[in-house]
N, C-alpha and C positions, 0 to 999 in steps of 0.2 A: 282715261279709262272710264267706262260707263258705270262701273261699280267700284266704290272706294270706301276705305275705313278712315274715319276721323275721330280719334279718341274712342268713345263708347258708341259713336254713331256710325251707321252705314248709309252712304249716299248712293242712290240709284238714279240713273239718267237713261230713260228709255220708255217702252210701251208696256202698260200693265193691262192684262186681259183676264177677266174673271169668267171662267167657264161655268155655265149653269147658274150664274149669279142671279139671273132673273127668272129661273124656273123653280117655282115653289114646290113642285112635285118630285124633283130629283132627290132632295134630301142631302145632296153632296155638291159642293162647289169648290173649285180650286183655282189658284192663280197661275198665270203664265207670265213671267217677266222676260221681256225681250230687250236686251240692252241696245242702246242707240249704237248703230253701226253693226249690230249682230255679234259683238264680241264682249265678253265680260268674265270675271273670276270672283270667287268668294274666298278671300284669304283667311277669314275667320273659321272656315271649315277645313283648314289644312290638318293633315294627320298628326296626332299628338305622339309623344314618346311612349314606348311600352310601359305598362304599369308593373309594379313589383309583384312577385308571386305570393300567394297567401302563405301564412305561417300557421302551423298546427301546434298549439301550445301543449296539447296532450293527446295521446291516442291510447285508449283503454279498451280492455276486453271484459265483458260481463257474461257469466254463464247463466243459462236458463234451464230449469228442470226439464227432463225429457217429457214430451207430450204437451208442453206449454208452447203455444205459438210464439215465434220470435216477434218482437216489436217491429213496427214499421214507422218510418223508414229505417233501414238498416244498411249502412251505419247511420247513427244519429249525429247530425252536424249542427253544432251550436256556434253562432257568431259571438265572439268575444269583443271584437273591435272592427268597425267597417273599414278602417284605414282612411286614406285621403291622398292629397297631393304629395307624392313622394313617400307615403307611408303604406306599408303592407297591411292587408287585413289579417285578423287573427281568428282562428277557429279551434274548437275541440272536436275530436272524433270519438265515438263510442261504438264498438262493434259488439253485436250480440251473437252468442253461439250456444248450442245445446250442450249440456253436460252429458257424459257417457252414462249408460245404464249401470245401475249398481250391480257389482259382481258378487259372486258367491263367496261366503266366508272361507278363507284359506286356512291351511294347517301348516305351521312352521315347526320343523324338527331340526334343531341344530345338529344333533348327532348324525343325521343323514345328509348333511351338507357336503357338496362335492369338494369344497376347499378346506375341509377338516382333515388333518393328517391321519387321525386314527379314531376308531370308535371307542368311546369311554368304556372302561372295564373296571374290574375290581380294584380297589385301592385308589380310585381317582375321585372319591367324594371330596367336595370342597375345592377341587382344582378350578383354575380359571383358564381363559384363552389368551395366548400370546401369538402375535403374527411373526412368521419367519419369512423374511423377504427372499432368501435364497431359494426357497421352495414355493413361495407365494401361497402358503397354506397357513391355517390357524392350528396351533399346537396346544394340546392340553398340558398345563403346567401347574405345578404346586405353587401356592401363593408364596411370595417372598416375605414371609414373616418369620422372625426369629423367636427366641424364647429365653427364659431365664432359669438358671439352675443353681442350687446350693447343695452342699454335702448333707448326708443324713445326720451326721454328728461330727463334732470336733473335740477331741480329748486333749487334756493338758499333757505336756511332756515333762519328764523328770529333770531335776537339776544335775546334769552330768555334762561331760565334754564331748558327747557323741555328736557327730556332724557328718553329712547332712541328715535332716529329719523330715519325714512326711508329716505335716500338720493336718492335712485333710485331702480328700480326693473326690472328684465329681465325675461320674460316668454319664456322658451325653449320648442318648440313643441315636440311631441312624436318622439323618435328616434328608429331606427330598432334594436339597441343593447343597453344593459344596459351601463351606462356611469357615469363617474365622471367629474367634471369641475375643471379647473385651473382658479381661479378668480384673476383679477388684478384691482386695483382702487387707486385713490389718491384724496386728498382734502387738502385745506389750512384752518385750523380752526382759527377764531378770537375769543379769549376767554377772561377770567378774570385772575387775578393774580394767582388764585389757581385751575383753571380748568385743567383737563387732559382728552382728548377725544380720545377713541380708535375707529378704524374702524373694522367692522366685516361683513362677508358675510355668510348668513344662507340659508338653503335649505327648501323650502316649507312653513315655518312659520317664521315671523320676530322675534319671541320671543323664540320659543322652537326648531326650526329647527337645523339640524346638522350644526356645524360651519365648513366651508370649506376654509375660508380666514380670515386673521387677521393682524392688525398692531397696535402696542402700541403707543399711543400718548405721547407727552411731556407736562409737566406742564408749564403754563404761558399764558400770553395774546396773544403772537405771536409766537407759536411753529413752528418748521420746518414743511415742507410739510409732511403730513402723507401718507405713501406709503404702500398699502396692497398687500400681496403676498399669494399664496396658502399655507394654514397652518391649517390643522385639529389639534385638541388638542392632545398632547402626550398621549399615552396609548390607544387611540381608535383603532378600528379594521380596520387599514389601512396597507396593503391591507386587504380587508374584506368587510363587508356590510356598514361600516360607510360612509355616504355621497353619496352612490350609488343610482342613479335613474333607476328603472326598464325599460326595453324596452317597447315601446308603450305607455308610460305615459308622459303627459305634466307636467312641473314643473316650479315654479316661484322661482327665486333667489333674495334675498333682500340685498342691501347694507345698513348697519346700522351704525349710529354714536352713541356712548355710552359715557356719561360723567361719569368718574370713580372716580374722586377726591371727598373727603368728604366735599363738598361745594355746595351751591346753586347758584354759580356764573353763569352769562349768557354767552352764546357763540353762534356762527353762522358759517355757511358753505356757500361757493359760488356756483353758478350755473355752468353748463358746459360752456366753456371747462376747467375751473379751477378745477372742480370736474369731474373725469372720472370713468367709470365702464365698465369692459370688461370680458367676459367669453370665455374660450377655452374648447370646449367639447371634451373629450377623451373617445372613445368607449372602452368597455371591452369585452374580449372574453367570 
């Protein structure tokens, strides 16, 4: 072959013609290589393998104020790495765009919103918004906040065998939500040798109302301080309807002392502050 490659060398066997090589006015000269026999090839000019596509490490957007010309070029291309043999080149791209014109100041009125279930009216001061998925609307709702109540006074009871006795009562005003109460109370009973006095808190009626608080007394003339805690009877519907006061209804709660021993012995209880009675109202959803 008239053209061959040997290591880093190219060997040519043929005729070399320099066109315009002796013409000082042309300004251009070029070579014509004619291989011996008229046939030759250049293997070092063979087509290479396709290169890897470029990699864009980041593509970002930048807003420009209205009226300000956008930078050029747009997008802005920045080379991070030129790549190489078997290595992709890396670039970053940044596009410039105009911001929208500033809009007029709007007015937001929650009470006129289409997804509000009702227009606020009298008696809704301090209410909040609660979402109702079934209607897909926002509902004005009283805050789920309880309160605490105590009786106006607690008087001492006489040393007799009368039972049961109302030691104190608390009237809770109507609440915006149904609720239960956590009652707390205490008293120090002075009794007879065989008396045993329990404390009970009942809802609505001192005899038949739901029992929401309880403390079992001790037998004897000078038992320990009787401390009542929230304690509905086991087996009642708690959680459920037991002891629940509906929304919008006032209710009276009674602190009752009941002599439970099989005796007609006398006993008494002291006035406040030795006897206490307290209700913690707990709203229900």
